[in-house]
C-alpha positions in Angstrom: 177.9 0.6 33.3 179.1 0.8 36.8 182.6 1.8 38.0 185.0 -1.1 38.4 188.1 0.9 39.1 189.8 4.2 38.3 189.5 3.7 34.6 187.3 0.6 34.1 183.5 0.4 33.8 181.5 -2.9 34.0 178.1 -3.9 32.9 176.5 -5.7 35.9 174.2 -7.7 33.6 176.7 -9.3 31.1 180.1 -8.6 32.6 181.3 -6.5 29.6 184.3 -4.3 30.6 185.2 -0.9 29.1 188.0 1.4 29.9 188.4 5.1 29.7 191.9 4.7 28.2 192.5 6.6 24.9 192.5 4.3 21.8 195.5 4.4 19.6 197.6 2.3 17.2 200.8 0.4 18.1 203.5 -1.8 16.6 202.8 -4.9 18.7 204.7 -6.7 21.4 207.9 -8.7 21.0 207.9 -12.5 21.6 204.5 -13.3 20.0 205.4 -14.5 16.6 205.6 -18.3 17.4 202.3 -18.1 19.3 200.5 -16.1 16.7 201.6 -18.3 13.7 200.6 -21.4 15.6 197.2 -20.0 16.5 196.5 -18.8 12.9 197.0 -22.3 11.6 194.5 -23.6 14.2 192.0 -20.9 13.2 192.1 -21.9 9.6 191.6 -25.5 10.5 188.3 -24.5 12.2 187.2 -22.0 9.6 187.7 -24.6 6.9 185.0 -26.7 8.6 182.5 -23.9 7.9 183.5 -22.6 4.5 185.8 -23.7 1.6 189.0 -21.6 1.7 190.3 -22.0 -1.8 189.7 -18.8 -3.7 187.9 -17.1 -0.8 188.3 -13.4 -0.5 189.8 -12.9 3.0 190.3 -9.5 4.7 192.2 -9.1 7.9 191.5 -5.8 9.7 194.6 -4.7 11.5 197.0 -7.0 9.6 200.2 -5.8 11.4 203.3 -7.6 10.0 201.3 -10.0 7.8 201.6 -13.3 9.7 197.9 -14.1 9.3 198.0 -13.1 5.6 200.9 -15.6 5.1 198.8 -18.4 6.6 195.8 -17.4 4.5 197.8 -17.5 1.3 199.1 -21.0 2.2 195.5 -22.1 2.5 194.7 -21.0 -1.0 192.6 -17.9 -0.2 192.9 -14.4 -1.8 194.1 -12.5 1.2 194.1 -8.7 1.8 195.0 -6.6 4.8 194.3 -3.1 6.1 196.6 -1.7 8.7 196.6 1.8 10.2 200.3 1.8 11.1 202.3 2.6 8.0 205.5 1.0 9.2 203.7 -2.3 9.9 201.9 -2.2 6.6 205.1 -1.6 4.7 206.8 -4.5 6.4 203.9 -6.7 5.3 204.1 -5.3 1.8 207.8 -6.0 1.6 207.0 -9.7 2.4 204.7 -9.7 -0.6 201.3 -9.2 1.0 198.6 -6.9 -0.3 197.9 -4.3 2.4 196.1 -1.0 2.4 197.3 1.7 4.9 194.5 3.2 6.9 191.3 2.4 8.7 188.5 0.0 7.8 186.4 0.5 5.8 187.1 4.0 4.6 190.6 3.4 3.4 190.1 0.2 1.5 191.2 0.7 -2.0 189.1 -2.1 -3.4 185.3 -2.4 -3.8 183.2 -5.5 -3.4 182.4 -7.9 -0.6 184.6 -10.4 1.3 183.9 -14.0 2.1 185.8 -13.9 5.4 186.6 -10.9 7.5 189.0 -11.5 10.4 190.1 -9.3 13.4 193.0 -10.7 15.4 193.5 -8.9 18.7 191.9 -5.8 17.2 188.2 -5.7 18.2 189.1 -4.9 21.8 190.9 -1.8 20.6 187.8 -0.4 18.7 186.3 2.6 20.6 182.7 2.0 19.2 182.3 -1.7 18.7 178.6 -1.8 18.1 178.9 0.6 15.1 181.9 -1.2 13.9 180.0 -4.5 13.7 177.6 -2.9 11.3 180.4 -1.7 9.1 181.8 -5.2 9.0 178.5 -6.7 8.0 178.1 -4.2 5.1 181.4 -5.5 3.5 180.6 -9.2 4.0 179.2 -11.4 1.3 176.0 -13.3 1.9 177.0 -16.5 3.7 180.3 -14.9 4.7 182.1 -15.3 8.0 183.3 -12.8 10.6 186.0 -14.1 12.9 186.7 -12.2 16.1 189.8 -13.4 17.9 189.9 -11.6 21.3 191.3 -11.8 24.8 188.7 -13.1 27.3 187.8 -11.6 30.6 186.9 -15.2 31.7 190.5 -16.3 31.2 192.7 -17.6 34.1 195.4 -14.9 33.6 192.8 -12.1 33.6 191.1 -13.5 36.7 194.4 -13.8 38.6 195.4 -10.3 37.5 192.1 -8.9 38.6 192.5 -10.6 42.0 196.0 -9.2 42.4 194.7 -5.7 41.4 192.1 -5.9 44.2 194.9 -6.7 46.6 196.9 -3.6 45.5 199.2 -5.3 43.0 198.1 -3.5 39.8 201.0 -4.3 37.4 199.6 -7.6 35.8 196.1 -6.1 35.5 197.4 -2.9 33.8 199.6 -5.1 31.6 196.6 -7.1 30.3 194.8 -3.9 29.5 198.0 -2.6 27.8 197.8 0.6 29.9 200.6 3.0 29.2 201.0 1.4 25.7 200.3 3.1 22.4 197.2 1.0 21.8 195.5 0.1 25.1 192.4 -2.1 25.2 189.2 0.0 25.4 187.0 -3.1 25.8 187.4 -6.5 27.4 184.9 -9.2 26.3 184.0 -12.7 27.1 182.5 -15.0 24.4 178.9 -14.6 25.7 178.8 -10.8 25.9 180.7 -10.6 22.6 178.0 -12.7 21.0 175.3 -10.5 22.5 176.9 -7.3 21.2 177.3 -8.6 17.7 173.8 -10.2 17.4 172.0 -7.2 18.9 173.7 -4.8 16.4 173.7 -6.8 13.2 172.1 -9.6 11.3 175.2 -11.8 12.0 174.7 -15.0 13.9 177.3 -17.0 15.8 178.0 -20.4 14.3 180.9 -21.6 16.5 183.4 -20.5 19.1 186.7 -22.0 20.2 189.8 -21.4 22.3 193.3 -20.6 21.4 196.6 -20.8 23.3 197.5 -17.6 25.1 201.1 -18.4 25.9 204.0 -20.5 24.6 207.1 -21.0 26.5 209.1 -20.0 23.4 209.4 -16.2 23.5 207.7 -15.8 26.8 210.5 -13.9 28.5 210.8 -11.5 25.7 207.1 -10.9 25.5 206.6 -10.2 29.2 209.7 -8.2 29.5 208.2 -5.8 27.0 206.5 -4.4 30.1 208.0 -1.3 31.7 207.5 -2.8 35.2 210.6 -5.0 35.4 210.1 -6.4 38.9 206.5 -7.4 38.1 207.7 -8.8 34.7 210.1 -11.1 36.5 207.4 -12.5 38.7 205.0 -12.9 35.8 207.5 -14.9 33.7 207.8 -17.5 36.5 204.1 -17.7 37.1 203.1 -17.9 33.5 205.8 -20.5 32.8 204.3 -22.8 35.4 200.7 -22.2 34.3 201.6 -22.9 30.6 202.0 -26.6 31.4 198.3 -26.9 32.4 196.7 -24.1 30.4 194.6 -26.6 28.4 192.7 -27.4 31.6 192.1 -23.8 32.7 189.7 -21.1 31.5 191.2 -19.8 28.2 192.5 -16.2 27.9 192.0 -16.2 24.1 188.7 -17.2 22.5 187.4 -16.9 19.0 183.8 -16.2 18.1 182.7 -16.9 14.5 179.6 -15.4 13.0 177.9 -15.9 9.7 175.9 -13.5 7.5 172.6 -14.8 6.3 172.6 -16.2 2.8 170.4 -14.9 0.0 
């Protein structure tokens, strides 16, 4: 790993990025509900091509307010979440979802293996991802799927923010790393180096990858204005609004890697 900034390190071989920011837990960012709910339905459409959903035991690590769990229940799965933030977990419980409070896997209150384990915008917050992959594999049933939904360093917004940062405009770059937030990113992957990390540290093998939308115009202003840098936020809203019309033709900022555990 070589220095790529004051608090960023980069692997010159695969492009993996790691920060020296302190990991933490957070309550999320406003303005994301419409986008997340839309993306979760698309995820299940793709997962269902690989594995029957009805009756499948699904675990979401970092289940926040339970939006993914709600989508999982509608698809006929048996969903469960684990969430380190007690306030978030209690909101999900109040909505009728089964959620353990704490960290995976130590604070799970149930034994047994899961058919599908999903991490939505969580894996990039894990301080030791290689070891975490092995923990996921240990709780996955043979033939089960691991779904890693992560922001991508190949994405158009990340590339533009990185360019601006090199020109001395650091706000967008720090915003994408969630610097100065309770739960900053400690890693930034692209689909290729994420596949390499998982397959080098487990018996899991990638079976597909796909893109998701990174912005919707609904809720955009509220989401970006969550930043503390109001002048930068104003400029970002206008720029992202324009790019949102052509995002399907640009490198995606959210990509999903799906891995399968070998069957017995």
